[in-house]
N, C-alpha and C positions, 0 to 999 in steps of 0.2 A: 361676050360677057358670060353666057351659059357655059362655054368651054372652060373658062377660068374658074368658075365655081365648081365645075366637075373635078378638075385637077386638084383643087384645094381639098375637096371632100375625100378623094382617093388618098392623098397624102396624109390626111388626119387619120383615116382608117388604118393605114399601114403603120403609123406611129403607135396607135393604140394596140395593134396586134403585137408589135415588138415589145411593148411595155408589159403585156400579159405573159410572154414566154419566160420560163424560169432560167436563171443564169446557168451556163454550162458547168457540169460537175468538175471539180478539181481533185487531183490525187491528194490523199491525206499525207501530210508531212509528219514523220515520226517525231515524237517529243524527245528531244535530246537534252533537256534540262537536267541538272544534277539531281533534282528531286525525283525524277522519273527513273534514274538508274537503279538496277537491282542491288540490294544490299547483300554483300558477301560476308558471311560470318567467318571470323578468323578461326583457323583450325589449330587446336592446342597441340603443341609439340611435346611428346612425353619426355620427361627429364631423363638424362642419361644415367644409367645405374652406375654406381661407383665400382671400379675394378678392384677386386680384392687382391692384395699383394700376396704373392706366393710365400709360404713360410720359409724361413732361412734353413738351409740344409746344414746340419752340423758337420764340421770337417772330421775326417777320419783321424783317430789317434795316431800319433807318430811313434814308431818304434826304432830302436837301434839294437843290433845283435852283436854281442861279444862272445864268440865261441871258438877259442883256439883249440887246435887238435894236436894230440901227441900219439905217435906210434912207437911203442917201447920207450926209448929214451929221447927220441927226436921230436922237438916241438915244431909246429907249423902255424905261422901267424903272419898276417899281412905285413906288419912292420917289424917282424922279428926274424923270419927265415927267408933266405934267398929262394927257396923252393916253394912254389905256390901250391897250397892244398887247403881247401876249405869246403870239404864235402858236406859236413853237417851244417855249417854256417849257411851255405847256399840253399840247402833243403829247407831250413827254418825260414829264411827270408822269402823264398817262393811260397811257402805255406801261409805266411802272414799276409803277403800281397794278395793271394787268392782269397783270403778271408776278409779282404776289404780294408786292410791297414796301410798306412803310409810307412815305408821303410827307408831309413836314411842310409845312404851309401857311406861306408867307412872312409872312402877316399876323400870325402868332403870334410872330415873332422880334423882340423888343423892341430888340435892338441895331441892326437895320436901320432901325427907325423913328427912331432918334436920328441916324444918319448915312446909311448905305445908299448911298454913292456908288458909281458904276460902277467906278471904279478899285479901290475897296476889295473889292468882291465878285468881281471878275475876277482878283484876285491870289490865289495859293495861301494866303498868310498871312492875308489878310483874310477869304477864304471859310472858311478853317478856324476862325477865331475866331467868325464868325457861326454856323457849323454847331455848334460846341461850345455856344454860347449856346442853340441850339434843341434840343440833345439828340440830334442826328443822329450816326449812325455813319459815313455816307458822304455826300459832296457831289458834285454834278455842277457843274463850273465851266467856263464857256466864253462864247462870243459867237456871235450870228447876225447877219450883215450882208448887205445887198443894195445893190448899186451899179449905177447906170445904165450899160449897155453901149453902147446906141445909141438914136437917135431919128430917126424918119422919118415919112413920110406914105403911106398906102395908101388909094386911092379916096376921097381927101379927108378921111380920118380920121387924126389924129395917133397914132402908134404908138411907144411907148417899150419897149425891151428892157432887162431888168435881170438881173444875175447875183447869185445868193444863195450865200453861203458860211457853213457852220456848222462849228464845231469845239468840242469839249468834252472835259474830263478827268474821270475818275472818281477822286476823292480819298478816301483813308482818313483819317478825322478824327483818330483816336488818335495817329498818328505823322506825318501829313502826306504819306504816300507816295502817289505817282501810280500807280494800278493799270492804267489803260488810257486810250487817247485814240481818239476817233472823229471822223470828218469826213464832210461831205456837201456837195453843190453842186447847183444847178439854175438854169435860165434860164426866164424867163417874161416876157410882155409885157402892156402896158396902155396906156391913153390918157394916163396921167400917170405921173410918176416914182414917186410914192408907191404908186400902185395897182400898178404893175409890180413894185416891190420887195416889196410884200406878197404878190402872187401868186407870186413866185419863192420866198419863204420858206415859203408854204403848200405849195408843190409839194415842196420839199426836206424839210420837217419830218416827215411820217409815216415815210418810210424811215429817216431819221436816228434817230428815236425808237425804232424797232424794233431797230436796230443797237445803240443804247446800252443798251436793256433786256436784250438778249442778252448783251452784255458785262458788265453788272451781275450777271446770274445766274451768269456764269462766275467772276467774281472773288470772289463771296460764296458760292460753292457749298457750302463746309463748314457754313455757317449755315442753309441752306435744308432 
């Protein structure tokens, strides 16, 4: 009886001791509720700046050149003579291109292929009609001539002196107005009349072409 009482007393004491001990610590569980999530402020994206359009570049004025050549009594022109000679014409076209102009090739003008007489393309009306057919805005209209000035002999060699004269107008195709006129001259020699005439034209051509290109830039300045 005493043993049973003692065992019950020990059991009661153990129960009371266990009741007084605090419960074991547990690891904190992170709060994953939506309310506890950090609020991320939206970052404002700067508006794209409008891209400015590049200004339109005006097209270069279009020129066509009508400059037939004559040495003494012989004319040389693309659609007139079997012999090709266009010394001054080529010099003027090169100078215009170097100055920034568009130059139309005479071979592309169908109207000239049909007729193309010298009288036609050296007149204002005829040159204007051919230029309109080519789509040109301006035309260079003129002539380049070389005439024998003298002939002699030096040290047994025949020497011919020839004078070259070049004149040309800058014509506005839209209304036929003449905007400028340029002239040039030169003298040169050779052993034959044609050689002397060609040499004189070659001598006069570069300076004349530069003068004409400068005048063309001046009269078309608002379009450049």
